[in-house]
N, C-alpha and C positions, 0 to 999 in steps of 0.2 A: 504494500500500500504506500501511497504518497502521504506523508504525515508532516504537518507543521507543528513545531513545538515552540510555544511562547514562554518567555522567562527561562530560556535554556541555560542560563548561567547560574541559576539558583540551585538549591539542594536537590529538590525533586526534578527540576528541569534537566540538570546534567544526567541524572539517572535515566530519565526518559530517553534522552538522546542515545546514551550508551546501550540501553536495552533494546531500543527500537532498531538500531543498526545491527545488533546481534541477532535480532529476529529476521533480518533481511529486508527491512523497510527502507524506502528512500526518505530521507529526513531533511526538512528545511528548518534550521534552528534560527529563530528570530529573537533578537535582543538589542537593547539600546547600545551596548558597547560590545561589538563582535569580538574584540580582542580578549575578552574575558573567557571565551570558550576556546581552549587550546586544542581540543580533539580534532583530528583530521581523518577523513575517510572518503573513499570514492563515491559513496552514496550520501554524503553529508554536504549540504550547502549552508553556509553561515551568512546571514544577512542582517543588516541594521533595520530595526523597526521600533516604533513607539507603540507599546501595547495599549496605551490609553487613548490612541487616536485611530478612529475607524478607517480613515483613508490610508494610513500607514499599514494597518493590519490587512486591509483588503489586498494590498499588493503582494503579501506573503501567503495568503490563504487560497488565492485563485488556483484552481487545478488540484487542490489537495483532496484526498479522500476523507481525512479527518484532521481535527485540530485538537491538540492537547495543551493545556495551560497549567503552568506551575506558579502563576502570578499570585502574590499575596503580600501582606504587610511584613516588612522586615523587623518591626518592633511593635510595641503596644499601641503606638499612635502614629498615624500618617494622615495629614490633612488631604492628601490626594485620594484617599480611599481606593487604593489600587485594585482590590479584588472586584468591587462593584463597578468601578469606572472602566476597568479593562473588560469586564463582562459585557457592558453596554457596547463598547467599541467592537468587541469580537462578534457579538450577535449581529450588529449592523453590517459589519464587513462580510460575515459568512452569508447572511441573507442576500446581500448584493451580489456575492460571488456564486451563489447557488450551492454552497457547501453545507451539509446538514449535520454531520457527526462532530460533537464537541464533548470533551471530557476535561474537568477541572478538579483542582484540589480544594477541598473545603476543610471541615474540622469536626471531630467526633462530638464535642459538646453542643453542636447544633441539633443533636437528637433530643429535642425537648420532651418527648414522650417517655424517654428512658427505655424504649423497647429494646430487648436483647442485652441490657446492661444490668449489672448487680445494683441492688438498692443503694449501697454505700456510694458507688460511683455516681449514680444519678442524683440522689437526694442530698449528698454531703459534698463530695468533691466537685460535682457539676456547678452548683451555685458559687463555690469558692473561685473556680476558674473564671466564671462569668464576671465576678466582682473584680478580678485582677485584669482581665483581658476583654473588657466589655466593648471597647471601640473596635478591636480586631474582629471579634465574633459578630458584632453588629454589621461590619462591612461585609463579612462572609454571608450573613443572612440576606443582606441586600443583593449580593451576587446571586444567591440561589433564587431569589424572587425574580430577578431579571431572566434567569434561565427558564423558570417555570412559565413565564409569559412569552418566551421567545418563539415557540413553534418549531424549534430545532430538536434533533435527536440528541439530547444532552444527558450527561451523567455527572453528578457531583460526588466525588470520592471523599468520604469523611474518615480520616485516620485519627487516632489518639496522638499522644506526644511523639514527635518525630525524632529519630536518632540517626546518626551517621553510621557508617560501617557497611559491610558487604550485604547484609541481610541474610535471611534464611532461605530465600528462593521459594517461599510458600507463604500463604496467608489464609485467614478465614474472612468471609464477607457475608453481609446480610442486607437485603434491600429494605430501605426505609427503617433500618434498625442498626444497632451497634454491637458487634461481638465484644464480649468481655475482654479487657486487656488495657494496660496503661500506656503501652508504647509500641511503636513499629518502626522499622528501618525505612528510610526514604527509598532505598532500593526496592523494597517490597511493595511500597505504594506505587512506584513506577511500574513494577511487574503487574500489579493488579490493573492499573489503568490500561496497559497494553492488552491484557487478557480480555478486558471488557469492551474493546473496540468493536467487536462484532457480536457481542452478547446482547441480544434484543431485550432480554429480561431486565437489563439495567437502563434502558432508554427511558428518559423522563423521570428518573428517580435519583434520590440520594442513596448512596451505598456505603455502609459502614465497613471498614476493613480493620483487621488486626492480625 
C-alpha cells in the first residue's frame, strides 16, 4: 500500500515508518523538519509539510491508500492544539484528495465509560490523569469529535502510557473499550495501527490497545 505518515519524526511516527517499510509498504513521511528523520530506504520519500495546514497536507496525501498520524501534544499545554487542529486539516485534505482511510493516535483515558478496564484504573487513576493532563486529553477529545463527523474510514488508537524500546511485537485490543494495562511500547502501537489498516471492524471506532 501507499501510506502517508504525519508526524514521522515523533515517537510513534518513527515506529510507523520503520514498521511500514518492513511490511513492504511505500511510505511518504511528512514532517515540518525533514532533517529530523534520518532513515533512508528505496520505498521511503521524506517531504516537508505542515500538518496543521490543509493545503500543505493535501499535497502529501494525494494518491495515498491510507494516512497514519502520530501528531499530538509534546507536553501538557500547547496553544496550537495540534491533535484537533491537525485532524481538521487532515480531514479537509483527505476529503479533497479522495483518500478515505485514516488512523490516528489518541489516548486510553478517553475511554470515559471504563469498558474493559479495572475499577481502580477507571475510577481512581483515570480522574487523576485527567486532572494532570486535562488540556492534552481535551485536545484529543476534540480530535476524535472531528473524526466522528468526518465521513472518513477512521480509527483512533487509544494506548495507555507510552514507552520507548523495541516492544513485544504483540498487543491486545478492544473496540470502543480499553484492555487492562498501564503501558505499551510505541513500537507496539505502530504495529497495531498497521495491522488495523484493512480491518473493517475498526472503521469508525476508537480502539483501545495494550
